[in-house]
N, C-alpha and C positions, 0 to 999 in steps of 0.2 A: 187241193180243194177239201174243205171240211163238209161232210154230208151227214144229215140226221135221217135215220131210217126207223120208222115205227113198225111194230109187229115183226121184229127182226129175229125172233128166237127159232123159227122154223118156217118151212114152206117157201112161199114167194119172197117174203121179207128177208129170209136168210140168203136166198140166191141173189137178191138185189145187193145185199152186203158183199157177197163174194165177187160179183161183177165190178162193183165200185172199187173194191180193194185191188183187184187185178189191174184196174186202170190207174192205180197209184194214189187213190184218194184216202183220206183219213175218215173213218166212219164211226159215228156215234149211234149206237143202237139202243132203242128202248122197247121194252115188252114187259108183260106180267111175270114171265118166268125165265130163269136163266138156265137154258137147256144144255145138255151134253153136246148137242150139235153146234151150238153157238160157242161153247167153250173150246171145242176142237178148232173151229175157225179162228177164234181169238188167239190160240196158241200158235197157229200157223202164221198169223199176221200180228205178232207181238209189237206193241207200240203204235199200231195203225188202226186198231179196232177196240172200241170201248163200249161197255154195257151199263145201262141204268135201268133198274126195275121200277116200273110205274104201273099202278092199277088205278084207273080213274072211276071205277064203279062206286 
């Protein structure tokens, strides 16, 4: 399943990404900043986790 997670760069959004990935989903994350925490998770799940920077302000 493909899933979109907003606010994925840290905190609850990052943990939601982690749980979805552990369940075998492909995750597309959007947030304002591309954090080191997200980069580490992305390296762990290469090809299953993708990031797009979006700032709607």
